[in-house]
C-alpha positions as CSV (number, residue, x, y, z in Angstrom):
1,M,65.7,-26.0,6.9
2,Q,64.5,-24.2,10.0
3,Q,65.7,-20.9,8.7
4,S,63.8,-21.5,5.4
5,L,60.6,-22.2,7.4
6,V,61.0,-19.1,9.5
7,L,61.6,-17.0,6.4
8,K,58.4,-18.4,4.7
9,Q,56.4,-17.8,7.9
10,A,57.7,-14.2,8.0
11,L,57.0,-13.6,4.3
12,S,53.5,-15.1,4.7
13,W,52.8,-12.9,7.7
14,K,53.9,-9.8,5.7
15,M,51.8,-10.8,2.7
16,N,48.8,-11.4,5.0
17,Q,49.3,-8.1,6.7
18,S,49.5,-6.3,3.4
19,L,46.4,-8.1,2.0
20,H,44.5,-7.3,5.2
21,Q,45.3,-3.7,4.9
22,S,44.4,-3.5,1.3
23,I,41.0,-5.1,2.0
24,E,40.4,-2.8,5.0
25,I,41.3,0.3,2.9
26,L,39.2,-0.8,-0.1
27,Q,35.9,-0.6,1.8
28,L,36.7,2.9,3.3
29,S,35.1,6.1,1.9
30,G,37.4,8.9,0.9
31,I,37.0,10.8,4.2
32,E,37.4,7.5,6.2
33,L,40.6,6.8,4.3
34,Y,42.0,10.2,5.1
35,D,41.2,9.6,8.9
36,Y,42.9,6.2,8.6
37,V,46.1,7.6,7.1
38,Q,46.1,10.4,9.7
39,K,46.1,7.9,12.5
40,I,49.0,6.0,11.0
41,A,50.8,9.4,10.6
42,E,50.6,10.1,14.3
43,E,52.8,7.0,15.0
44,N,55.0,7.3,11.9
45,P,57.6,10.1,12.1
46,L,58.4,9.7,8.4
47,I,55.0,11.0,7.3
48,E,55.2,14.8,7.0
49,D,51.9,15.7,5.3
50,I,48.8,14.2,3.7
51,R,47.1,16.1,0.9
52,P,43.7,14.8,0.0
53,I,41.8,17.8,-1.3
54,D,42.1,19.7,-4.5
55,Q,39.9,22.8,-3.9
56,Q,40.0,23.8,-7.6
57,V,38.5,20.5,-8.7
58,L,36.0,20.6,-5.8
59,S,34.8,24.0,-6.7
60,Q,34.1,22.9,-10.3
61,F,31.2,20.8,-9.0
62,H,30.1,22.5,-5.8
63,G,30.8,26.1,-6.7
64,E,32.5,26.8,-3.4
65,T,35.9,26.2,-1.8
66,N,35.0,24.5,1.4
67,A,34.5,20.8,0.8
68,F,33.2,20.1,4.2
69,E,30.3,22.5,3.9
70,N,28.6,20.0,1.7
71,M,29.0,17.1,4.1
72,N,26.2,15.7,6.2
73,A,28.2,15.6,9.5
74,S,25.3,15.0,11.9
75,K,25.1,11.7,13.8
76,K,21.8,10.1,13.1
77,N,20.2,7.2,15.0
78,M,18.0,4.5,13.5
79,Y,14.8,6.5,13.9
80,E,16.2,9.6,12.2
81,Q,17.7,7.6,9.3
82,L,14.4,5.8,8.7
83,K,12.4,9.0,8.8
84,E,14.7,10.6,6.2
85,N,14.1,7.6,3.9
86,V,10.3,8.0,4.2
87,Y,10.6,11.0,1.9
88,M,11.8,8.7,-0.9
89,L,8.5,6.8,-0.8
90,S,5.5,7.9,-2.8
91,I,3.0,8.3,0.0
92,P,-0.2,10.0,-1.4
93,E,-1.6,11.4,1.9
94,D,0.0,13.4,4.7
95,T,-2.0,11.5,7.3
96,L,-0.5,8.2,6.1
97,K,3.0,9.7,6.1
98,Q,2.5,10.8,9.7
99,A,1.3,7.3,10.5
100,V,4.5,5.9,9.1
101,F,6.5,8.3,11.3
102,F,4.5,7.1,14.3
103,G,5.3,3.5,13.3
104,I,9.0,4.3,13.2
105,D,8.8,5.8,16.6
106,S,7.1,2.6,17.8
107,L,10.1,0.4,16.8
108,N,12.4,-1.1,19.4
109,E,16.1,-0.8,19.1
110,N,16.3,-4.0,17.0
111,G,13.9,-2.6,14.4
112,Y,10.8,-4.6,15.5
113,L,7.4,-3.0,15.7
114,D,6.6,-2.6,19.4
115,I,2.9,-1.8,19.1
116,T,-0.2,-3.6,18.0
117,L,-2.0,-2.5,14.8
118,E,-5.0,-1.8,16.9
119,D,-3.1,0.6,19.2
120,W,-1.3,2.2,16.1
121,A,-4.7,2.7,14.4
122,A,-6.2,4.3,17.5
123,N,-3.3,6.6,18.1
124,C,-3.3,7.9,14.5
125,Q,-7.1,7.8,14.1
126,L,-7.0,5.4,11.2
127,T,-8.8,2.2,10.2
128,I,-7.0,-1.1,10.4
129,E,-6.8,-1.2,6.6
130,E,-5.1,2.2,6.6
131,T,-2.7,1.1,9.3
132,E,-1.8,-2.0,7.4
133,Q,-1.0,0.3,4.4
134,A,1.2,2.4,6.7
135,L,2.9,-0.8,7.9
136,S,3.6,-1.8,4.3
137,Y,5.3,1.6,3.7
138,L,7.4,1.1,6.9
139,Q,8.4,-2.4,5.9
140,A,9.5,-1.1,2.4
141,L,12.3,0.9,4.0
142,D,15.9,-0.3,4.1
143,P,17.2,-2.5,5.6
144,P,14.8,-5.3,4.7
145,G,13.2,-6.7,7.9
146,I,12.6,-3.3,9.5
147,G,9.1,-3.1,11.0
148,A,8.6,-6.8,11.4
149,R,6.4,-7.9,14.3
150,N,8.3,-11.1,15.0
151,L,11.4,-13.0,13.9
152,Q,9.5,-15.1,11.4
153,E,8.1,-12.0,9.6
154,C,11.6,-10.4,9.8
155,I,13.2,-13.3,8.0
156,Q,10.3,-13.5,5.5
157,L,10.7,-9.8,4.6
158,Q,14.4,-10.4,4.0
159,L,13.8,-13.5,1.9
160,K,11.2,-11.7,-0.1
161,E,13.9,-9.1,-1.0
162,M,16.2,-12.0,-2.1
163,D,13.5,-13.6,-4.3
164,C,12.9,-16.5,-2.0
165,D,9.3,-15.6,-1.1
166,Y,7.9,-19.1,-1.2
167,P,4.3,-19.8,-0.2
168,F,5.3,-22.6,2.2
169,L,7.5,-20.4,4.4
170,E,5.0,-20.1,7.2
171,D,4.6,-23.9,7.4
172,L,8.4,-24.3,7.3
173,F,8.9,-21.9,10.2
174,E,6.2,-23.5,12.3
175,H,6.8,-27.2,11.7
176,H,10.1,-28.0,9.9
177,L,12.7,-25.4,10.8
178,V,15.0,-28.3,11.8
179,L,15.5,-28.9,8.1
180,I,17.2,-25.5,7.8
181,A,19.2,-26.0,11.0
182,E,20.5,-29.4,9.8
183,E,20.9,-28.0,6.2
184,D,19.0,-31.0,4.9
185,V,18.7,-30.0,1.2
186,S,17.2,-33.3,0.0
187,A,14.5,-33.4,2.7
188,L,13.6,-29.8,2.2
189,A,13.3,-30.2,-1.6
190,E,11.2,-33.3,-1.2
191,K,9.0,-31.9,1.5
192,Y,8.0,-28.8,-0.5
193,A,8.4,-30.1,-4.0
194,I,11.2,-27.7,-5.1
195,T,14.5,-28.5,-6.7
196,E,17.6,-29.1,-4.6
197,D,19.1,-26.0,-6.1
198,E,16.2,-23.9,-4.8
199,A,16.4,-25.7,-1.4
200,S,20.1,-25.0,-1.2
201,K,19.6,-21.3,-2.2
202,L,16.8,-21.0,0.5
203,I,19.1,-22.3,3.2
204,T,22.0,-20.1,2.1
205,N,19.8,-17.0,2.0
206,M,18.3,-17.7,5.4
207,K,21.8,-17.8,6.9
208,L,22.3,-14.3,5.4
209,C,19.2,-12.8,7.1
210,H,19.9,-10.5,10.0
211,P,17.8,-11.2,13.1
212,N,18.0,-7.6,14.3
213,P,17.9,-5.3,11.2
214,G,17.7,-2.2,13.4
215,K,21.3,-2.9,14.5
216,L,22.4,-2.3,10.9
217,L,21.5,1.4,11.3
218,E,23.6,2.0,14.4
219,Q,26.2,4.7,13.9
220,E,29.0,4.8,16.4
221,E,30.8,7.6,14.7
222,T,29.8,10.6,12.7
223,E,29.2,9.7,9.1
224,Y,30.3,12.1,6.4
225,I,28.5,11.8,3.1
226,I,30.9,13.1,0.4
227,P,31.3,11.8,-3.2
228,E,34.4,9.9,-4.4
229,A,33.9,11.2,-8.0
230,A,31.6,13.3,-10.1
231,V,29.7,12.3,-13.3
232,F,29.1,15.3,-15.6
233,R,28.7,16.2,-19.2
234,E,31.4,18.1,-21.0
235,D,31.4,18.9,-24.7
236,G,28.6,16.5,-25.2
237,E,30.4,13.6,-23.6
238,W,29.9,12.1,-20.1
239,Q,32.9,12.3,-17.9
240,L,33.9,10.6,-14.6
241,S,36.3,12.8,-12.5
242,F,37.7,11.7,-9.2
243,F,38.2,14.0,-6.2
244,N,41.7,14.0,-4.7
245,W,40.6,12.7,-1.3
246,S,39.8,9.4,-3.0
247,S,43.6,8.8,-3.3
248,P,45.5,10.9,-0.7
249,T,49.1,11.7,-1.4
250,I,51.6,11.0,1.4
251,Q,54.7,13.2,1.7
252,I,57.7,11.7,3.5
253,R,60.4,13.5,5.4
254,D,63.5,12.4,3.5
255,D,65.8,14.5,5.8
256,I,65.2,12.0,8.6
257,L,66.2,9.0,6.5
258,Q,69.5,10.7,5.6
259,M,70.5,11.4,9.2
260,D,73.3,9.4,10.9
261,M,71.9,7.4,13.9
262,P,72.5,4.2,15.8
263,K,71.5,0.9,14.2
264,E,68.4,0.6,16.4
265,G,67.1,3.9,15.2
266,A,68.0,3.1,11.6
267,D,66.2,-0.2,11.8
268,F,63.1,1.5,13.3
269,L,63.0,4.0,10.4
270,K,63.5,1.3,7.9
271,E,60.5,-0.5,9.3
272,K,58.4,2.7,9.2
273,K,59.4,3.3,5.6
274,K,58.1,-0.2,4.7
275,E,54.9,0.7,6.5
276,V,54.5,3.8,4.3
277,E,55.3,1.8,1.2
278,M,52.6,-0.9,2.1
279,L,50.1,1.9,2.8
280,E,50.8,3.6,-0.5
281,Q,50.4,0.3,-2.4
282,A,47.1,-0.3,-0.6
283,I,45.9,3.2,-1.5
284,Q,46.9,2.7,-5.1
285,Y,45.1,-0.6,-5.3
286,R,42.0,1.0,-3.8
287,G,42.1,3.9,-6.3
288,K,42.7,1.6,-9.3
289,T,39.9,-0.8,-8.3
290,L,37.5,2.0,-7.5
291,E,38.1,3.7,-10.8
292,Q,37.7,0.4,-12.8
293,V,34.4,-0.4,-11.0
294,L,32.9,3.1,-11.2
295,R,33.8,3.4,-14.9
296,I,31.9,0.1,-15.7
297,I,28.9,1.2,-13.7
298,V,28.8,4.7,-15.3
299,N,29.2,3.3,-18.8
300,K,26.5,0.7,-18.2
301,Q,24.1,3.3,-16.8
302,L,24.8,6.2,-19.2
303,S,21.1,6.2,-20.2
304,F,20.2,6.8,-16.6
305,F,22.3,10.0,-16.5
306,E,20.7,11.0,-19.8
307,E,17.0,10.2,-19.1
308,G,16.5,9.4,-15.4
309,L,15.1,6.6,-13.3
310,T,13.2,4.7,-16.0
311,A,16.4,4.3,-18.0
312,L,18.2,2.4,-15.2
313,K,19.5,-1.0,-16.5
314,P,20.0,-4.3,-14.7
315,L,23.5,-4.5,-13.2
316,T,24.8,-6.8,-10.5
317,L,27.9,-7.2,-8.5
318,Q,28.5,-10.5,-10.3
319,D,28.3,-8.7,-13.7
320,I,31.1,-6.3,-12.6
321,A,33.1,-9.1,-11.0
322,D,33.0,-11.1,-14.3
323,T,34.1,-8.2,-16.4
324,L,37.1,-7.4,-14.1
325,D,37.9,-11.0,-13.3
326,L,37.6,-10.2,-9.6
327,H,35.7,-11.8,-6.7
328,V,32.2,-10.5,-5.9
329,S,33.3,-9.7,-2.4
330,T,36.0,-7.4,-3.8
331,I,33.4,-5.5,-5.8
332,S,31.1,-5.3,-2.8
333,R,33.8,-3.8,-0.6
334,T,34.8,-1.4,-3.4
335,I,31.3,0.2,-3.6
336,S,30.6,0.1,0.1
337,H,29.8,3.6,1.6
338,K,30.7,5.2,-1.8
339,Y,28.8,8.1,-3.4
340,L,28.8,9.9,-6.7
341,Q,28.1,13.5,-7.5
342,T,25.5,13.6,-10.3
343,D,23.0,15.9,-11.9
344,F,20.4,14.2,-9.6
345,G,22.4,15.1,-6.5
346,I,24.7,12.9,-4.5
347,L,23.8,9.2,-5.1
348,R,24.9,6.1,-3.3
349,V,26.8,4.0,-5.9
350,K,24.8,0.9,-4.8
351,Y,21.7,2.6,-6.1
352,L,23.1,2.2,-9.7
353,L,23.1,-1.6,-9.2
354,Q,19.7,-3.0,-9.9
355,R,18.4,-6.5,-10.3
356,E,16.5,-7.7,-13.4
357,T,12.7,-8.2,-13.2
358,R,13.0,-11.5,-15.1
359,K,16.2,-13.1,-16.5
360,G,16.7,-12.1,-20.1
361,E,14.2,-9.3,-20.0
362,G,16.8,-6.6,-19.7
363,I,14.6,-4.4,-17.4
364,A,15.5,-3.4,-13.9
365,R,13.0,-4.1,-11.1
366,V,13.0,-0.5,-9.9
367,V,11.9,0.6,-13.4
368,V,9.0,-1.8,-13.5
369,K,8.0,-0.6,-10.0
370,Q,8.0,3.0,-11.3
371,Y,5.8,2.0,-14.2
372,V,3.4,0.2,-11.8
373,H,3.3,3.4,-9.6
374,Q,2.6,5.6,-12.7
375,I,-0.2,3.4,-14.0
376,I,-2.0,3.4,-10.7
377,A,-1.4,7.2,-10.3
378,D,-3.1,7.7,-13.7
379,E,-6.1,5.3,-13.1
380,D,-9.7,6.4,-12.6
381,P,-10.1,6.6,-8.8
382,G,-13.7,5.4,-9.2
383,H,-12.6,2.4,-11.1
384,P,-9.2,1.3,-9.8
385,L,-7.2,-1.3,-11.8
386,S,-6.8,-4.8,-10.7
387,D,-3.3,-6.4,-10.7
388,E,-4.2,-8.3,-13.9
389,K,-5.2,-5.1,-15.7
390,I,-2.0,-3.4,-14.5
391,R,-0.1,-6.4,-15.9
392,M,-1.9,-5.9,-19.3
393,K,-1.1,-2.1,-19.3
394,L,2.6,-2.9,-18.6
395,E,2.5,-5.0,-21.8
396,D,0.6,-2.4,-23.8
397,L,2.4,0.8,-22.7
398,Y,5.9,-0.4,-21.9
399,Q,6.3,-3.8,-23.5
400,V,7.1,-5.3,-20.1
401,Y,6.0,-8.9,-19.6
402,V,5.6,-10.0,-16.0
403,A,3.2,-12.2,-14.1
404,R,0.2,-10.9,-12.2
405,R,1.9,-12.1,-8.9
406,T,4.9,-9.9,-9.7
407,V,2.6,-6.9,-10.2
408,M,1.0,-7.7,-6.8
409,K,4.5,-8.0,-5.2
410,Y,5.7,-4.6,-6.6
411,R,2.4,-2.9,-5.6
412,E,2.7,-4.1,-2.1
413,E,6.4,-3.0,-1.9
414,L,5.2,0.4,-3.0
415,G,2.8,0.4,-0.1
416,I,-0.3,0.6,-2.5
417,L,-3.6,-1.1,-1.5
418,S,-5.3,-3.6,-3.7
419,S,-7.9,-2.4,-6.2
420,S,-10.9,-3.4,-4.0
421,K,-9.4,-1.5,-1.0
422,R,-8.6,1.5,-3.1
423,K,-12.1,1.6,-4.4
424,R,-13.5,1.2,-0.9
425,R,-11.4,4.2,0.3
426,T,-12.6,6.3,-2.7
427,N,-16.2,5.5,-2.1
428,G,-15.8,6.2,1.6
429,S,-14.3,9.6,0.9
430,N,-17.3,10.5,-1.2
431,D,-19.8,9.8,1.5
C-alpha cells in the first residue's frame, strides 16, 4: 500500500513537472525558447547541438542571411517604450506631440503623472485645455492606467478599457469601497441599481487592475523582437510559414548512451535522457498549439491582410479557446510576446485580436475608432461636428450603429477635443 502511494506521488510529481515546463515554454517567444534550451544544454551532456534557424527560409522574407540584424536588441525603459508608442497616435500638431513627450518624462517609476496640469502647461507654453488634450493622448497609451494622477484615476482608466466605465465609480471610490473589499455583490448591485452580474463583473475587473502600470513596462533583460511566422501571398493564396527557431531541433549524443559505465553514471544519463524527452514534448506542444492558434487568427483576419486596418474583425481569446476546446489562459500564454511578419511590418499577434463595438454588430472597436478619426479629419474646421453628428455620419457612411456616448468615448481615447473646444481653437488661430 505504501509503495503504491509513493509511486502515485512520484508519478504525480513527474506529471506536474512536465505540465509546468509545457506551460512555461508555451509563453516564451522563439528567441527566449532558444535561450531556455541552451541553458538546459549547459547542464545536460547528452545535448550536442540546437538548430533553431533556417537561413534559407529567413532570407525569403528578410532578403538577407543574418536573422539577428532585424532584431530590436536594445534595452528600453518605460519612458523610451512610451515615447515609441506615441508615434502610433494621430496627433495633429507637433507642439502637442512634444507636450506628450514632456508628460511622459514627468511620470514617476510607477507610471503616475508627477506634475500638475498648471506646471505642465507653463513648461510647454500651452493652455490648460491643450494640456488636458495632451494628457488624454498620454493616457491612451498602453498599458491602461499610464498617466493617471492618483490610484482612483488609474483604476478608472483600466476599468474603462474593460467596459466597466460606470458613472457611479467616483462615488464608489469615495464612500463605498468597502463593498469591493468585502465582495458584497448584492449590496453593490442594490446601491447602484445594477444587476448582480454587472456587480460581480465590476468586482472581478477591479481585482485585475494593476496599481502601478509603469511596472508592467520594466525590462530586466534585453528584449528581441523577432517573428514566429510570416504571413504572405503566394500564387494568389495567403500562406502562414513558421520560422525554424519557433520549434528548435535538439541533437543528442548517442555515442555517450552506448558507452559502458558504472550503474551510477548510467542512471544519471537515463535521467538526463528523460529530461530531453520531456523538453522535446513541451517544444512539440508549444509548436502545435502556436500553429493552431495562429492559423485561426490569420484565417479570421484574412480581410485585414487584404485591405488593412478597417477590415479587422472582432476576435477574442474566448473565440479561439472555444474553437480549439482549450482554456482561455492557454490561448493567452500562446500569443504572449509573439509577433508575425506581414506586409505591414512586424505585428504583435495580440493586435489581431480586437473586441466588438457592440455584441452582434460584427465590427471591431478599432475600426469604428478609425472611422471616427476619419470623419473628424474631413470635417469643416470652422464648423466641427458634434458627437451626435459624428454618430449620424457613422450610420450614413459606414452603416455603423453606436450610441452618442460611445462616439464620445472613442473620440476621447483618440485624444480629440469636443466640437466646442475644436471650434474655439480654430477661431483662436484665426485671430
